[in-house]
C-alpha positions as CSV (number, residue, x, y, z in Angstrom):
1,M,0.4,0.2,-0.1
2,K,0.8,3.4,-1.0
3,P,1.3,6.6,1.4
4,S,-1.7,9.0,1.1
5,K,1.3,11.9,1.2
6,P,4.4,12.4,0.5
7,T,7.0,10.5,2.8
8,A,10.6,9.1,2.8
9,H,12.9,6.7,5.0
10,L,16.3,6.2,4.4
11,T,18.9,4.1,6.5
12,V,22.8,4.3,6.4
13,G,23.4,0.7,6.7
14,R,27.5,0.7,5.9
15,I,27.3,3.8,3.2
16,R,30.5,6.1,3.9
17,P,29.4,10.2,4.1
18,R,31.0,12.8,1.1
19,A,34.2,14.4,2.3
20,D,32.2,17.1,3.2
21,G,29.8,15.4,5.7
22,I,26.9,15.4,3.4
23,M,25.7,12.2,4.5
24,L,24.5,9.4,1.7
25,W,21.3,7.1,2.0
26,N,20.2,3.1,0.9
27,T,17.3,3.7,-1.5
28,E,16.7,-0.2,-1.1
29,G,15.8,-2.7,1.3
30,G,14.0,-0.9,3.6
31,A,13.5,2.1,2.0
32,I,11.1,4.4,1.3
33,T,10.3,7.2,-0.9
34,H,7.1,7.8,-2.1
35,E,6.6,11.9,-3.5
36,L,9.8,12.5,-2.3
37,D,13.5,11.9,-4.8
38,Y,16.4,10.8,-3.5
39,R,19.4,12.6,-5.5
40,D,22.7,12.8,-4.3
41,G,22.1,12.0,-0.3
42,G,19.1,14.5,-0.1
43,L,15.4,14.4,-0.3
44,Q,14.0,16.8,-3.2
45,V,10.7,18.1,-2.2
46,Q,8.1,17.3,-5.5
47,K,4.9,19.0,-3.5
48,E,4.2,22.3,-1.1
49,G,3.9,22.1,2.5
50,F,4.6,21.7,6.2
51,Y,6.8,18.5,6.5
52,F,7.9,16.5,10.0
53,V,11.5,15.9,8.8
54,Y,14.0,14.4,10.9
55,S,17.5,11.9,11.4
56,K,19.6,10.1,13.2
57,L,22.8,9.3,13.8
58,Y,24.7,7.2,16.3
59,F,28.6,7.8,16.5
60,V,31.3,7.1,18.4
61,E,33.0,9.6,20.7
62,P,36.5,9.3,21.5
63,S,38.4,11.1,24.3
64,C,38.2,14.9,23.1
65,A,36.3,15.5,20.1
66,M,33.6,17.9,19.1
67,F,30.6,16.2,16.8
68,T,28.0,18.0,14.5
69,H,25.2,17.3,13.0
70,S,22.8,19.0,11.2
71,V,20.0,19.0,8.4
72,L,20.0,21.3,6.2
73,R,17.6,22.5,3.3
74,R,18.9,23.4,-0.2
75,T,16.6,25.8,-2.1
76,S,16.6,27.6,-5.2
77,R,14.3,30.5,-3.7
78,Y,17.5,32.3,-1.5
79,L,20.7,33.0,-3.0
80,G,23.7,31.7,-0.6
81,A,24.5,28.6,1.2
82,D,22.4,25.6,2.5
83,M,20.5,26.9,5.0
84,E,20.9,25.4,8.6
85,L,17.3,23.7,9.7
86,M,18.2,22.2,12.7
87,E,21.9,21.5,14.8
88,S,23.2,19.3,17.3
89,R,26.4,19.5,18.7
90,R,28.4,18.0,21.2
91,F,32.0,18.7,22.6
92,H,33.5,16.0,25.0
93,C,36.6,15.9,26.1
94,T,37.7,13.7,29.5
95,R,40.3,11.3,30.2
96,S,37.5,8.5,29.6
97,T,37.8,5.9,27.0
98,R,35.4,6.1,24.0
99,E,31.7,6.4,23.8
100,L,28.5,5.3,22.0
101,L,26.2,8.1,21.8
102,S,23.9,9.1,19.3
103,S,22.1,12.6,18.4
104,Y,18.4,12.6,17.0
105,L,16.5,15.7,15.3
106,G,12.9,16.3,14.7
107,G,10.8,19.0,13.6
108,V,8.5,20.8,11.2
109,F,9.2,23.3,8.1
110,H,7.2,24.2,5.1
111,L,9.1,23.7,2.1
112,F,8.7,23.7,-1.4
113,K,8.6,22.2,-4.7
114,G,12.3,21.7,-5.8
115,D,13.8,21.9,-2.4
116,T,16.0,19.2,-1.4
117,I,16.5,18.6,2.5
118,L,20.1,17.2,3.4
119,V,21.8,16.2,6.0
120,K,25.5,16.7,7.5
121,A,27.6,15.6,10.0
122,E,30.7,17.8,10.8
123,N,33.6,15.1,12.4
124,H,31.6,12.7,10.1
125,T,34.6,9.8,11.0
126,L,33.1,9.4,14.2
127,I,29.8,8.0,12.8
128,A,29.2,4.1,14.0
129,L,28.0,2.4,10.8
130,R,26.8,-0.8,12.6
131,G,23.0,-1.3,11.5
132,S,20.5,0.4,9.3
133,Y,18.1,0.8,12.6
134,D,21.4,3.3,13.9
135,N,21.7,6.1,10.9
136,F,18.2,6.8,9.3
137,F,17.0,10.3,8.2
138,G,13.4,11.0,6.7
139,A,10.4,13.3,6.6
140,Y,7.1,12.9,5.7
141,M,4.1,15.6,5.0
142,I,2.1,16.5,7.9
């Protein structure tokens, strides 16, 4: 059965991010893309409206590091760089051993046809690529 509104849910699996930190996603297996097109790491909106956008990243934090997880909007409506919609930062510096942590972002945004939403991880070498349930990204029209 197909969803009644635009919907997408993508997982990472074992795909490494691009050099600029933009996450790349699996479009097979349990992935869903209905009226949201996957292109070069992002979901392109086909229908204007309000969308709940979410992302979760699972990462290994060494004894001293900064990890940034953000959701970006690329649009032709505004000049300049991608617009940051959400961001989570974590800086940790102790003598303890490495920790496994996760970052979850979610929010509602008005998106226009042609907008693309992307997930970026700064210091992306820390991302733990274990299973499809650890790292995911999606959106659905509300």
